N, C-alpha and C positions, 0 to 999 in steps of 0.2 A: 504493499500499500504506500502510495506517495505521501510525503510529509509536506504539509502546506505551511508556509511562513506567514501568509496574510490572506485576507479576503478583500475583494473589491466589488462594489455594486455599481452598475451602470444603468441609466435610464434608457428607455427605447431610443435607438438611433444614435446613441453616444459612441464615439470611437474609442476602442481599446488600444489599438496601435495602427499606424498608417503604413502603407506600402512604401518601401524605400527607407524607412526609419531604422535607426540602430537599436539594438537590444536583443538579449537572448533569454529573457524570462520565458518559462514554459507555463502555460495556464491550463486549469481544469475547470470545466463548467459545472458549477454546484447547483444552479437553478437558472431557468430561462434558456435562451438560445443565442447563438451569434451567427452573423452572416459574413461570409468571406467573399471579398470582391476584388477584382483587378481592373485598373483602368488602362484601356487601349485606345490610343489616338483620341483621348478626351472623353471616351464613352466607358461607362461602368458596366462590367459584366459580373454577374453573380456566379461564383465557382461552386459554392456549397453552403449549406446551413447545418451547423453542428448543435447538438442538443446536450442535455444533462449527462454528465459522465465522460464526455468526449474531451480530448486534449488538443490544443493548438499552440503554435509558436515553437514547435520542436525543431523545425528546419534551421532556424537561426542558431539554436543551441548546438546542434550536431555539426553543422557546416560552417559556423562562424561567419554567416552571410547576413546582409540586411534583410529586412522583412520583405517577403515576396508578394504580399497581398495586404489589403486593409481589412480589419476586423471590426465590426460594429455590433452592438447589442440589439437583439430583437425582443422587444418588450423589456421589462425590468429583468436584469440578469446579474447574477452574482458569480464571480469566478474566484478560484483559489489560485494563488501563485505557489508553484511547487518549489520546494527548497532546493536552491542551486547546489549546495554542498552535497546533499544526498544524491542528486543526479550525477555530479562529478564522481562521487564514490562508485556508483553503479556503472557509469560509463567507463571508468578506468579499470574496472574488473575485467573488461573485455581484453582480448589480446590486441596488441598494437596493430597487427595485420588486419583484424576485424574492424577496429576503429577506423583504419584507413579506408577500408571498403565502404563503411557507412558514410564517411565524409565525402568520399568520391561519388557516391550515389546522390547525395543531396546536391552537391555542386553541379552534377551533370543534369539533375532534374531542373535546377534553376536555369541552366543554360537552355534547356528545352523550352521552358516557359518564356524566356526572353526571345527566343527565335520564333516561337508560335505567335507572340505578341507582335513581332515585327511583320510577320506575314499577314496577320489579321488586320493590322493597321493599313496595309497597302491595298487601297481600293483600285489602284491602277497597276498594270503590269509594268515592271521596270526593266530597262535595257542597260547593259553595261556600256558606258561611253565616257570618255575623258574629254571634258570641255573646260576652257578657261573661265574663271569668274573672279569677281572682286566683291568683298563685303567689308563692313566696318564694324569693329568691336568698340569698346568704350574708349580706346586710346588712339587707334589708327586704322587705316584701310589695310586690308590683308588680301593678298592674292592666293588663290587656291585652285583645286581641280575637283571635278566631279568624279564619283566612282560609278554611279548609275543615275538614271533619270527616268521620270515618267511624266505624264500629263499633269500630275498633281503635286510633284515634288522631286527631290533629288537627294543624293548622299554626297557630303563634302568630306574629302580626306583631309584631316587636320589633327595634329597631336594636342591642340589646345582648343577644343570645341566650346562654343558658347553654352550657357546654362539652358536646360529644358525650359521651354516657355518664352524664351527671349525672341523678340520680334525685331527685325532689321531689314534694311534695303540691300538687295542683291543685284549686282550688274553681271548678267550672264551673256557671254559671247558665243553666238552660234557660227559655225562655218559659213562663209560666203555672205554673211549679213554684216553690213558696214558698221552699224551702231549696236552696242550692246543693249539688251533688254533690261529694264529696271522693274524688278519684281519685289513686292512686299512679302516677306517670309516669316515663318515662325519655326523655332527648333522643336521638333516633335520628340526627339531623344538624343542623348549625347553619351559618348564613351571616351574617357580620357586615356592617354597613353599610360600603360600599366594596368588598366582594366580591360584592355582589348584582348581578343583571342584570334585564333586562326579564322573563325567563322564571323567574327564581329570586330573588324579593325577599329582603330581609334578614329574618330570623326563624329559627324552629326547628321541625323536624318532631318531634312528640311521639307516642310509642306508650304505650298504656294497659297497666299492669302489674297493677294490683289495684284492685278497687272492690267495694262492697257489692252483693250479689245484686239487691236492689231497685233500686238505682241503675243497674245494668247493664240491667235490664229496661226501666226508664224511658228510658234513652238509646236502646235498640233501637227502642222504640215511637216515639220522636221522629224517628229518622233514616229509618226504613223508608218513610214517606210521602214524604219529600223525595227519596229515590232514585227512587221511582216517578214523581215529578213531573219 
């Protein structure tokens, strides 16, 4: 039986922890229910609803990763915080090889969630294409290159991406087009150097918010043949 160090009660709709936050406490539901959600491209998706006796928060404890989802109370809900020391004792009783396997499984699971989120967020098919562009951060104008592009956004290769949610003006240069297009954009997701992987390099996923009608037509005409190819 788990040892509980404290209990917390949440009103309906109150957040217990948010996706992307730090923390490795593991919780047990003593009464009520919790809803687990993940936000993909600004839209909230319900992954699961847990009830009395079920446990959540274990991925962060085992894998040492940030929270992979948001957890909110459904109705008045009381949760118990499981004693971290007792968990450490039980976890350390496992062989080092088996602990390594558990950690690897958790981190692979998180990588799968991240990739699934990327695919779900892409309403448009993207094509691999390198194009020159310029954008401005808080200090200066930066020159960069695309990794892929679609009718609704693109990926920018950069070791120092802007923060998620940042809006900025992008100058995108298409081949054989004399003037660069000026597009208002927003950072949909970002991955800094050191957090990158073979499947998700450092950079930022960008979605187009606003552009001139003629520029939009020019972009569609440029991308359409690439997609067919």
